[in-house]
N, C-alpha and C positions, 0 to 999 in steps of 0.2 A: 504494500500500500504506500502511495506517495501522499505527502501532506503539503498543501499549498493554501492560498487564500480562497475563501468563499467569494463568489462574485454575483452580480445581478443575474447572470445567466443560470445560476444554481438555485434561484428562489423556488421554482416549482419542485425541483427534486428535494430540496431541503424541507419544504412544506410536506412533501410526501413522507419523509422520514418521521417528522413530528406527528403527522396524522396516523401513521402506522403504529406509533407508540401510544396513541389515544390521547395526545396532548391537545390543548385548547388553542394553540397559536394559529393565526391566520397568515396568509401570504404577506399582508401588510406588516405583521410583526417581524417577519424575516427581513423585509426591506428596511424596517426601522433599524435593525442591527447594522445593516450595511450602510445606511445613511449616517448613523452616529458613530459606529465603532468598527469601521471596515477593516482596520489593521488588526483587530482582535478577533476576526471571524475566520475560522479555519475549516478546511475541507480535506477529508481523506478520500482518495480515489484509487480505484483498481481498474486498469485499462481505460482510464478516462471517465469512469462512471463514479458518481458521488455515492459513497457507502457509509460515510461517517462525518460528523460535524462537532464543533465546539465553538464557544463564543466567550469573549471577555468584554464586559461593559465596565467603563471607568468613570468615576465621578470626582470632579474637583482636583484631579491629580493625586488623590490620596487613597481612595477606596476602589478596589477592583472586585467585580462580581463574575464568577464563572458559571456558565449555564449552557443549555442546548447541547449537552453531550449525548449524542444519538448515534446509533449504529443500525444499518440495514439488518433486518431480522436474520437473513440467511448468512450474514457475515459476523454474527455475534460469537462471543467466547473465543476470539482469536487475538485478543489484545488490542483491537483497533480503538475501542472506547478509551482505554488507558492511554494510548498513544496520543489521541486528540486532547484528552484532559491534560496530559503532561505538556502539550504544546501551548495550551492556554495558560497553564501555571507558569511556564517559562516566560511567556509574554508579560505576565504580571510582574515577574521579577525584573524583567528588562526595564520596566517602567518605574521601578523602585517605589512601589506603592506602600503606604503605611499599613493598610488592612486589606487582606484578600479573603473574600467570603464566598459561600455557596450554600444552597439548600439541598439536603440529601435525604433519601430514604434510609431506613435502617441498614439495608444491604449495602447501599452506596457509602454510608458513613463508615462502615467497617473498612472499606477500601481507602477512603480519603484519610482516615486516621493514619494509615501507613505512610502518607505523604506529609504528615505533620499537622493536619487539621484537627481541631477540637470542637466539641459541641458547646454552643452558647445558650441556646434557648430553643424550644419547640416552635414549629410553625405548621399550621394545618390548613388544608383546603376544605372550606365549607361550601355547601351548595344547597339550593332550595329556592322555592318561590317565596320571597319575603312577605311576611304578614305583619302589619303594623299592630303592636299591642294597643289595647284600648286606651291606656294612660299615656301613650307616647305623644311627644310634641314635636312636630316638624316645622315649627315656626322659625322665621328668620333665615330660611334656606332659599337660595336662588341659584340659577345657572350662570356660568361664565366660561369663556374660552380664552381668557387672558392669563397667561402664566404669571404675570406680575402680581396678580391677586393672591396666588397660592405660594409664591416663592418664599416669603419670610417665615410663614408658619411651618412650611416643610423643612427648610434649612434648620430652623430652631429645634425641631424634634428629631429629624433624621441625622443631624450633626454634620451634614455635608451638603454642598450645593448640587442638587439634581436637576437643575432647570434645563439642561440639555435634553434630558429624557422627557420631563414634564411638558416642555414647550413643544416637542415633537408630537407627543400624544395629543395635546390639545389642538394641534393643527391638523389632525387626522380626521378623515370622514367618519362620522358616527360616534365621535368621542366628545365628551363634555365633562365639565367639573361642576359639582354641587358645592357651594360654599355656605358656611354658616356665618352670618354677619352682614348687616345691611349697608355698612359704610366702608367701601374699599379703602378710602384714605386713612381710616383709623385702624386698619388691619382686620383680619378675619379670625374666627375662633376655631376654624377647622375646614377641611375640604375632603371630598371623595371624587375620584375620577371614574367615570363609567365608559367602558369601551367595548367594541364588538369582540367576540371570540368565535372560534370555529364551532364549538359545541354549544356554548352558552355565553351570554355577555359576562364581562368581568368587572368587578368593583375593586378598585385599588390603584394607587395608595388611598388609604383612609387615615387621615392624620387630624387630631383634634386636641384642644387644650384640656378637655374634660370628658368624662363618660357621658354627661348630659349632651354635650355637643356632638359626640359620636352617635348617640341615640337619635338625635334630631336629623342627622345626615342619613342614617339608616331608615328612618321614617320616610324621608323624601325619596330614598331608593325604592322603598316598598310602594310608594304612590305611583312610581313610574313603570314598574314591572309587574306583569301578571303571569310571567313564565320564569323558570329557574335561572338563577345567576350564580356565579362563583365568586368567592372572596378568599384570599390567602391571608390568614390572620395569625399574628404573633400569639403564641399560647400563653394564657394567663387566666386566672379565675374570673376577673371582671369581664374580659373579652368573651370568654366562654359563656358566661351568664347572659351577656348582652346579645350575642348572636343566636343563642337558643331562644331568647324571648321573641326574636323575629323569625322563628321557625327554620333557621338554617341548621344543617346537620353536617357533621364531619365526614368527609369523603376520603381524605388521605392525610397521613401524619408524617411529617418530615422533621429534620433537625437543621437549624441554622448553625453553620460551622465557620470558624475563622482559622487562618493559618498561623501556626506557631504560638499564638496567644489567644486564649478564649475570652474575647472581649466583645462588647456590643458592636454590631455592625448594622447601620441603618435602622437601629432599633432603640426605642426607649418607651416610657409609659404612654406617650402621646401617639405613638405609631400603632394604631389598632390593626391596620392591614398593610401588607407590603404591596409593591407595584406588581409583584408576581415572582414565582420561584426563579425565573430566568433573569429578572431585573434587580432583585434585592429589595 
């Protein structure tokens, strides 16, 4: 297998791999990786055919996030996934990043531990048709497509500037942000991005100053969807209770891991949901 850069010409084949794995990415998500992080997108090829991928997203020159490690079904268990992962990890070291993170299944975590990754916190995929609790308050929530409105609250809670990703998301067809707070000039109390997915729409990031703000945003999500949606939530008692109140149920359980040092990565009490397993 030869490893080189993923290109625009690979989008359909890359999407085929993520679809084969049952993942929720769209072709637009693959193009987003190439638009934002082309130098961190890698392809494994056999006789010119794409059989494996990996990707490295970077934020603010300090945080790197490894994802999209995929292998064609008939080529699995031959070390190709490890080779693509190692190439993304090598790229993160080349950039001298302070934190390198990823989200892993239990089986994947056992492999990543051999590379020096350690678990930080759990992260779970929840899914369901959101149902607003009777006592919930969705007041003060409105839509925006302006990244400037969400920038400050996101950076405050995520600990790094992710505007390169958030701006691209908000400029994409079918994607919008719900914000809590009526006066943009005074800052907002939280936001949630809603975007299309291959299987179901995705909610995330969801970042808020308080549980009440997060609940108001979820109430607004419930008002907009009468079909199932997905949300990748940082594991915690408060978040678990909150999502359960809105009739979400856990579909997959993963671990958030960082390299060499188990420290928070794009995570604190105000980050209720991640951008996605692939984005951090």
